[in-house]
C-alpha positions as CSV (number, residue, x, y, z in Angstrom):
1,X,0.1,0.0,0.0
2,X,1.2,3.6,-0.8
3,X,1.0,6.5,1.6
4,X,1.2,10.1,0.5
5,X,2.3,12.9,2.8
6,X,3.2,16.5,2.6
7,X,6.2,17.5,4.7
8,X,6.8,21.0,5.8
9,X,10.5,21.9,6.7
10,X,11.7,25.1,8.5
11,X,14.7,27.1,7.4
12,X,16.8,26.4,10.7
13,X,16.9,22.8,9.4
14,X,18.6,23.8,6.2
15,X,21.2,26.7,6.1
16,X,21.1,26.8,2.2
17,X,17.3,27.8,2.2
18,X,17.0,31.4,2.9
19,X,14.3,32.8,0.7
20,X,11.3,31.1,2.5
21,X,10.2,30.6,6.1
22,X,9.0,27.1,5.2
23,X,8.4,25.0,2.2
24,X,6.4,21.9,1.3
25,X,7.5,18.6,-0.1
26,X,5.3,16.0,-1.4
27,X,6.3,12.2,-0.8
28,X,5.1,8.9,-1.7
29,X,6.1,5.9,0.3
30,X,5.3,2.1,0.3
31,X,4.5,0.2,3.4
32,X,3.8,-3.4,4.3
33,X,2.5,-2.4,7.8
34,X,-1.2,-1.4,8.4
35,X,-1.7,1.5,6.5
36,X,-3.9,3.3,8.9
37,X,-1.4,2.9,11.7
38,X,1.4,4.2,9.5
39,X,-0.9,7.3,8.6
40,X,-1.9,7.9,12.3
41,X,1.7,7.9,13.3
42,X,2.8,10.3,10.4
43,X,0.0,12.7,11.3
44,X,1.3,13.0,14.9
45,X,4.5,14.5,13.4
46,X,4.3,18.3,13.8
47,X,6.3,18.8,10.5
48,X,4.0,16.7,8.5
49,X,1.1,18.7,7.4
50,X,-1.0,15.7,6.5
51,X,-0.7,12.1,5.4
52,X,-3.3,9.8,3.8
53,X,-3.5,6.5,1.8
54,X,-2.9,6.6,-1.8
55,X,-6.5,5.6,-2.6
56,X,-7.2,3.6,-5.7
57,X,-10.4,4.6,-7.6
58,X,-12.3,2.3,-9.9
59,X,-13.8,3.3,-13.2
60,X,-17.6,3.3,-13.5
61,X,-17.2,2.3,-17.2
62,X,-18.6,-1.3,-17.8
63,X,-17.2,-1.9,-21.2
64,X,-14.8,0.4,-23.5
65,X,-17.1,2.0,-26.1
66,X,-16.8,1.0,-29.8
67,X,-16.0,3.5,-32.4
68,X,-19.7,3.4,-33.6
69,X,-20.9,4.3,-30.2
70,X,-18.9,7.4,-30.0
71,X,-20.7,8.6,-33.2
72,X,-24.2,8.1,-31.5
73,X,-24.7,11.6,-30.3
74,X,-28.3,11.3,-29.1
75,X,-27.5,13.4,-25.9
76,X,-27.3,16.6,-28.1
77,X,-31.1,16.7,-28.6
78,X,-31.7,15.8,-25.0
79,X,-29.6,18.8,-24.0
80,X,-31.1,21.2,-26.5
81,X,-27.6,22.0,-27.9
82,X,-28.7,23.7,-30.9
83,X,-30.4,26.4,-28.8
84,X,-27.2,26.8,-26.8
85,X,-24.9,26.7,-29.9
86,X,-27.0,29.5,-31.8
87,X,-25.0,32.4,-30.2
88,X,-21.7,30.8,-31.2
89,X,-23.1,30.3,-34.8
90,X,-24.0,33.9,-35.0
91,X,-20.4,34.9,-34.2
92,X,-19.2,32.4,-36.7
93,X,-17.3,30.2,-34.3
94,X,-17.6,26.7,-32.8
95,X,-19.1,26.3,-29.3
96,X,-15.7,25.2,-27.7
97,X,-13.4,27.5,-29.5
98,X,-10.5,28.9,-27.5
99,X,-11.2,26.5,-24.7
100,X,-8.8,23.8,-23.4
101,X,-10.3,21.0,-21.6
102,X,-8.2,18.6,-19.5
103,X,-9.5,15.0,-19.7
104,X,-8.2,13.2,-16.7
105,X,-9.0,9.7,-17.4
106,X,-7.4,6.5,-19.0
107,X,-5.8,8.5,-21.7
108,X,-7.0,9.7,-25.1
109,X,-6.5,8.1,-28.4
110,X,-5.1,11.3,-29.9
111,X,-4.7,9.6,-33.4
112,X,-8.6,8.8,-33.6
113,X,-9.9,10.3,-37.0
114,X,-12.7,12.2,-35.2
115,X,-10.5,13.6,-32.5
116,X,-7.1,14.3,-34.0
117,X,-8.0,17.9,-34.9
118,X,-9.3,18.5,-31.4
119,X,-6.3,17.6,-29.5
120,X,-4.3,20.1,-27.5
121,X,-0.7,20.5,-28.4
122,X,2.1,21.5,-26.0
123,X,3.9,24.2,-28.0
124,X,6.8,24.1,-25.6
125,X,7.8,20.6,-26.7
126,X,9.6,19.6,-29.9
127,X,8.0,16.1,-30.8
128,X,10.2,13.1,-30.8
129,X,13.5,14.7,-29.9
130,X,13.8,12.9,-26.5
131,X,14.4,16.1,-24.7
132,X,12.3,17.8,-22.1
133,X,12.2,21.2,-23.9
134,X,9.9,23.0,-21.5
135,X,11.6,21.5,-18.4
136,X,8.4,20.4,-16.7
137,X,9.8,16.9,-15.8
138,X,8.2,15.1,-18.9
139,X,10.0,14.3,-22.1
140,X,8.0,14.9,-25.3
141,X,4.7,15.6,-23.6
142,X,3.2,16.9,-26.8
143,X,-0.4,16.0,-26.2
144,X,-0.3,15.5,-22.5
145,X,1.2,13.0,-20.1
146,X,1.0,9.5,-18.8
147,X,1.1,9.5,-15.1
148,X,0.7,5.6,-14.8
149,X,3.9,4.9,-16.7
150,X,5.4,8.4,-16.1
151,X,6.1,9.6,-19.5
152,X,4.9,12.0,-22.2
153,X,2.6,9.5,-24.0
154,X,-1.2,9.6,-22.9
155,X,-2.3,7.0,-25.3
156,X,-5.6,5.4,-24.1
157,X,-5.2,1.7,-23.1
158,X,-8.7,1.4,-21.8
159,X,-11.2,3.3,-24.0
160,X,-13.1,5.4,-21.4
161,X,-11.0,8.4,-21.8
162,X,-11.3,8.4,-25.5
163,X,-15.2,8.1,-25.3
164,X,-15.2,11.1,-22.9
165,X,-13.0,13.2,-25.2
166,X,-15.4,12.3,-28.1
167,X,-18.4,13.5,-26.2
168,X,-16.7,16.8,-25.4
169,X,-14.8,17.6,-28.5
170,X,-15.5,15.3,-31.5
171,X,-15.3,17.1,-34.8
172,X,-18.3,17.2,-37.0
173,X,-18.3,14.4,-39.4
174,X,-20.1,12.6,-42.3
175,X,-21.3,9.9,-39.7
176,X,-23.5,12.4,-37.9
177,X,-21.5,12.6,-34.7
178,X,-20.3,15.7,-33.0
179,X,-19.0,16.7,-29.4
180,X,-21.0,18.9,-27.2
181,X,-18.1,21.5,-27.2
182,X,-16.6,20.9,-30.5
183,X,-13.9,23.3,-31.3
184,X,-12.3,23.0,-27.9
185,X,-8.9,21.4,-27.5
186,X,-8.4,18.2,-25.4
187,X,-5.4,18.1,-23.2
188,X,-4.8,14.2,-22.6
189,X,-3.8,13.2,-19.1
190,X,-3.7,9.4,-18.5
191,X,-4.2,8.8,-14.7
192,X,-6.2,5.7,-15.1
193,X,-4.7,2.2,-15.5
194,X,-5.5,-0.2,-18.3
195,X,-8.0,-1.8,-15.7
196,X,-9.6,1.5,-15.1
197,X,-8.4,2.0,-11.7
198,X,-6.9,5.4,-10.5
199,X,-4.5,6.4,-7.7
200,X,-5.5,9.5,-5.9
201,X,-1.8,10.6,-6.1
202,X,-1.9,10.4,-9.8
203,X,-5.2,12.4,-9.9
204,X,-3.5,15.1,-7.8
205,X,-0.6,15.3,-10.3
206,X,-2.7,15.4,-13.2
207,X,-4.6,18.4,-11.8
208,X,-1.2,20.1,-11.0
209,X,-0.2,19.4,-14.6
210,X,-3.4,20.7,-16.2
211,X,-3.4,23.9,-14.1
212,X,0.3,24.6,-14.9
213,X,-0.5,24.4,-18.6
214,X,-3.4,26.9,-18.7
215,X,-6.4,24.5,-19.0
216,X,-9.9,26.2,-18.7
217,X,-11.9,23.2,-17.7
218,X,-11.1,19.9,-16.0
219,X,-13.1,16.8,-16.7
220,X,-12.5,13.8,-14.6
């Protein structure tokens, strides 16, 4: 079992830290002991702001959706989207234009024919050069990040995240499908494992990544 904790250190412990009165450090640790006993002991330490188990959250998806199901946009009529969209049409723009949506899920298939034009691109990265160009700790995070494998490739290995991204931002196509906020850009953040489970520490890192990269909306 993993335990997450935030540790606060004071300046008098470290002579080389002079700019701040205190600072916070996030730790993850593995324990074979009773997790709640460990958490209770850690929380008794005055230098630790809080400690908690690294919870694992299960996906509510029953099965990964097929491509045909993504095209089935019956929900648009239920939500009266045409009425909502009309102001955007009057201004000659798409409903989701200039909006970045972070999808914190099992990843996103950013090569999908109905999504590839709606994928956010990290302009601070040069694709495929093996270098962390924007110095954010992730190499080649062009479309987002994978917090399960700790790399820059958020490809979906489950299907749920791609389905969610399609509901949000699928481009209009000849099959009749369209996302509710088409025109928006999807920031792909894989925090869900291939079996659909999520660790709370990965979710926290995902939120930090999204906000640091100027996201407008977070879906998770």
